[in-house]
Structures are given as C-alpha cells and as structure tokens.
C-alpha positions, 0 to 999 in steps of 0.5 A: 724728109721730102726728096721730091722737087719740081726742079732737081738740077741744083745749078738750074734751080739757083740760077732760075731763082736768081733770074726771077728776082728782077721780074718781081722788083724792077729796081734789081739787076742780076749778074747771073755769071757771078750769081749777084743780085744788086740794086740798079744805080738808076734807082739810088736816090743819092750816094750811100754806104753800100750794104752787101751780104750773102752766103749759100743758096737755100736760105731764101728770102735771105739774102737775094730777096733782101736787095732793094732800097732801104736794105741790101745793095747787093747779095752774092749767092753760092751753090746750095748751102755753100759759100760763094767764092772770093772772086764773086764777092770781089766783083760785087764790091768793086763792080756792082754797088756804089763804092763812093761812100764805102761798103759794109759786108755783113755775113753769118759766122760760117767758116766758108763765108767768113773766109771768102767774104773776108778775102773779097773785102781785103781785095777791095781794100787793096784797091782803095775801097773803104770797106768793113765787115761784120760777122753775126753769130747769134745761135745759142743752140750750140753752147760755148763748150761745143762751139769752141773757137769757132763761136756761135753760128749765124742764123735768122737774127742776122736779118735784123742786123741787115734791116737795121744797117740797111735803113741806117745806110739809106739815111746817108749815115757814114760807114763807121756808124753803119758798121758800129750799129750793125756790130752793136745789133749783132752783139745784142742778139740771141737765136735758136732753131728747132726742126722736126726733120732734116732737109733734102738738097735737090740733086743729091742722092737720097740715102737712109740717114742713120741720124734721121729724126724719128716721127716723135722727135724734134731736134733743138738747136738744129742749124740751117744746113742740117747741122746737129743741135744740142739735143733731141727730145720728144715733147709738145710745142709748149715744152719745146718753146720753154726749152728754146726760150730757156736756152736764150734767156737763162742767165744761170746757163753758163754755156749759153748765157751770152747777153742779159735780157730782162723784163726791163729791156725793150725786146724785139721778137722774130719768129722765123719759118725755116721753110716748111711750116704752114702760115697757119701753124707758124701763127700758133707757134708765134702765139705760144712764144709770146705767151711764154715770154710774158708768163715765164720771163715777164717780157712783152716784146715791143716789136714782133716779126713773124714770117719767113725770113731765113729758111733751110730750103723747106725745113720743117722747123722754126727759129726764135730770135730776141734782140735787146734794143740798145741805144745807137747814140745817133739821135731821133730817127735812128733808133734800132726800132725806127730803123726796123720800122723804116720802109724798104723795097725788098720783096723778102722783107715782110714786116710792113708795120710803121712806127706810128702803128706800133705806137698805138699798140693796145688801143684797139684791145682796150676798145674791145674790152666790153663785149659787143652786144646785138640785142634781140628785140622782144616779141609778143609770141610766147612759149614754155621756156623749160619745155623748149629747152628740154626739147632742143636739148634732146635734139642736140644730144641726138646730133652729138651721138650721131657724130661717128656715123655722120663722120664716117659717111662724110669720110666716104663722100666728102672731106670728113668734117661734117660730123665734127662741125655739127657736134661742135655746134650742138655742144656750143648750143647746149653750153649756152642753154645751161648758162643763159637766163630762161626766156619765154619769148621764142625770138629771144630764145632763137636769137641766143641760138643764132649767136652761137651758130654763127660763132661755133659752126663754120664751113658751108653747113654753118653758113646755111644753118645761120642763114636759115635761122636768121630767116626763121627769126624774121619769119617769126617776127612777121607772124608775131601777134599784136598782143602776147599769144602762144607760138603755135605749130602753125606759127612755126610752120609758116615761119619755117616755110618763109625761112626755106624760101629765103634760103633758096636765094643763097643756094640752088640746092633742092630735094634730089641734089643730095644735100641737107635740103633732102631732109629740110624741105620735106620736113617744112612742107609736111609740117606746113601742110599737116601741122603734124610734127610726127609726119614731118619728122618721118618725111625728113628721115625718109628724105635723108635715107633717100639720098643713098645712091643719089649722085650729088650735083652740089657741094664738095661731094661733087669733086671730093666724093669717090666710090661708096655713095650708093651705100650711105646717106648724105651726111648733112641730111642724115645729121639734120634728120637725127636732130629732128628725130631727137627734137620730136622725142623731146617734144613728146616728153 
C-alpha cells in the first residue's frame, strides 16, 4: 500500500480534480460548491432523458468523467469513498440537468448511495419531476449468504449500464424505456474484482493494518472501498482468473449463481483496471481472461473492453465483468451492442470501436493465416554450409555463456538488460540453425540470421545489429562474382567494411565512445588490412577491454551508469568480443 501522494489534502484533491474536467471537455460545467459536473444546456442537441449517476470520489473516471453527450448528463461526487448528500443530488436533478423528458438516476448498491440518491429522487418527484432510479449490484465476490439482505455490491459492470442507458437516452427514447433497459442490463451482469493490496486514502493516517495482504497474497472479491472479499489466496494469474471466472459462471455454485451465461449467449467482456495496474500488465491480464473464457467456458465475447473505467484510487488490482446481451425490444439501432458501440463525448469512456469495425472482426486474422515471406535472392557466392553453421554455433554459445558477466557489467553501468538481450538473440539464432535447411549461399545463410535478429533482439543493440547485418548482406551482394565462386576472407572483409560505413549513417558512435564500436571497428579494420582472423579477433578483444575506465559519451550509460565503470568493460563491446572469440575458435575446428 503506497501512502505517497502529490496532493494530500482530500478536499483540495477532489475539488481540483472536478475543476479540471471542463478544461478537458468544453461541453461540461462544474458546480464546485455541490461537487456536480453537468452537461452544459447549450451542448444538448435536443431535449432528452437526463441520466445522472455518482458516488464517492476515488473511482474516477467513474462518474464525473462519464459526463458528456451520449453518456451522463450529470454526476454528483461525494468525498473520497463517501456518498454525496441528498441535497447535492436534489440540486443536480432540479437545477443542473434538463428535466423536460424526465430524469433517470443510476447508482451502485451501497447503502449511503441508495439512501441519499433515493432521497434526492423523492424530493425531485415531490416537485413534479418525472424521475426514476436503477440500482446496480453486479459483484459476485461476496455471495448470497454473506451479502444477506443488502445484496450484491455495485462495481465496474455499472459502467456498461451507464453507457447503454446514456446512448439510448441520446437517441430520444422515453424515460420508461431508458429505465427498463438500464434495469435489464443490470440484471444480466456479473462482476468480480481482485487486488494485491489495499489502498491508502489521502489525508488519512497510515497505520499498520493487521489485515494487510502479505507479499504473496491476493484478495479475491475485494470491493472498491477496501472491503474484504471472499478469500485470500496465494496463486498465479492463471489460477486467479480461473477462480474469478468460476465465481461468475459456475452454475453449481448456489451462493454466487445469479444468471445463466453459456456459450450460446452473446457476451460482453469488460476487464477493468482498479487504478494501479500498468497498461502493459492489464493487456496480459485481458489476454489471460479471453483465453480462459474460450478454453474453459467456450465463450468468445462479442465485445471486449479493456481499460480504466472504475478505480479504487490507485488500487493494485482488476475486475472482470460479463454482460449477457439481451434483447431490448426496441428494434434496429437500439440493441445493447449498438448502444455500447455508439459514440460519446465523455473523456472517461475509452471504448472507441464502432459497430462496423466489430462486424469485420476476424477478417484481418484470416488474411494473416499464411506467414509473410521476404525471400532472399540467391547469389554466386559459395561457402561450406556445415562449416559456417558450426563456426557460428561456437560463437553464439560463447555469447550465451558470457551472459552473467555481461549482465553484471550492464547492471553497474547501464540498466541491466544487455546480457539478456544478447542471450535471447543467440538462442533464437541457434534454434533457427537447427530448424532451417542447410545452404551453401552466404547471402541466404545471412538472410535467415537477419530475420531472427530483427524479431528476437530489441532495444538499441538489436537495432544496431540488424542494421549492420542488413548492410553486410548488401556488401556481400556488391562483391558477388558473376559466376559461382567461394566467399573468401577478402570478400567478407570488404563487405564488413562497407557495413561499418553504413552503420555510421545511423549512429555517431566511434572507438573511444564506450560502445560495441570499440570492439567492432578494430575487428573490421584489422581484418580488411591483414586478412588475419586471429589478429582481428585480438584487436576486438583488446578494444573491448580498453573500454574499462572509459567514460561513455553515447548510449544509455551516459545517464544511467553510476560508479564502477572504471573496473568493467562496456557490456556491448564485451559481448561482441566474446562472440568473435567463439567464432574464431569455431573456424579453426
């Protein structure tokens, strides 16, 4: 649980966050005294049912960032994790939204929200406003027995209810149907969340919580206000997702079986970030959910939403929501899917894929069934394919063996990934050599290596090697004879020198800059001058060792490296020298 915040005053935090919204969306206005965000009347295309939601702050983008054409007409915010007052809600209904076509209030099933929004609705009705309220309880994390009369809590599935109801209201549909479809959506929802940690509320004292999760624990079913879930478990992501989906879909679980969802149904999947999960990791989580739905439940969602919709401040967790698509009985253009896909001008709604695009789903995959092939044209250069493979294998194995040293050096002067990158590339090339048909054409042999390097090696070193090898292939082709002849040391030396010159177009690195060029440059120049592989290899090794104590002027080492560079060589230069030493030994066998 992180207790560090840029804004520690909770009142100031909520107010300034609300004040920021009209800056990001010119159609919005802010009643800061009542913590209301509402759609400016001048931006309404025509009168429509007004849709209002809200709750405690800390769940952004829900609900304030969902205000905009095509979604909410207004949102009322409480303090962090606390319901707004009935008076705030009354003011929103009566004074901040269009009442001419009626008002629908949608809230999550929490006692404070239900009571305060309910009171606001009744006050509005008492003054002649046509008003209705839908309460969403989609959470299956706590079952019937523990939930008792309170029922299921509302969590991220509520966002789907809001989007569908908001799009329907924007079409000019009457209050009765908008309310009915919102209720229908809520009744066909199941959701569950899990988190690795509780969250800290700004402004509150930090105390050692006895119930804080251990390093290896995850809480399954944790609520969005730090409420406990159904269990704590030590598991990996696949095991966690398996449990979460079972709680949502297992019809034999009488405590949590709220709706029937089968492979015959159309299903919408929402994977929601609780605030503290990186976009990268959420993508991995989403893929795991999709794969398990298909494998274990034979469910292939017709819509997939993955992103940040309803948070628990910076909660280190995620939730899964499944909506069983049901007929709205409103005809073409008003199905649940069409309403979900409908455009909106709410900054917090991050699903911008049209129905037309969803309808073409799978076509791109079918076009990619066959692998793309960039065939390397043959040359008249010749070599002993087995000999080349064995020599290259010796060099690659030496790189793999050197990985711990390269990693150690890069940890001292860089960010520690150089050794792993070189090892990954070497292993991928070895795998290719064992699977690819033998060739006696150096250009085809080199072309196969280039394909692997371009795919398996990333980062700066991967790009440098890919450029160098592509330029080497060009150099070999330029030195290819008009009739089949062996590729001599001189042929390779000339091609390597041309490749070195090409590389200089893309990097200013030269010997003395503490980069792999300190090994590569002397190797190529010595080989070109002497034709002696031993001498060239020794020059490369000497150049790599000479980087000890050399201050970097290029590369990430300039701003990452700290103390210790005097005792270790440049990791990239050392890794290349190790490869060249192994290659030399392989050529002698």
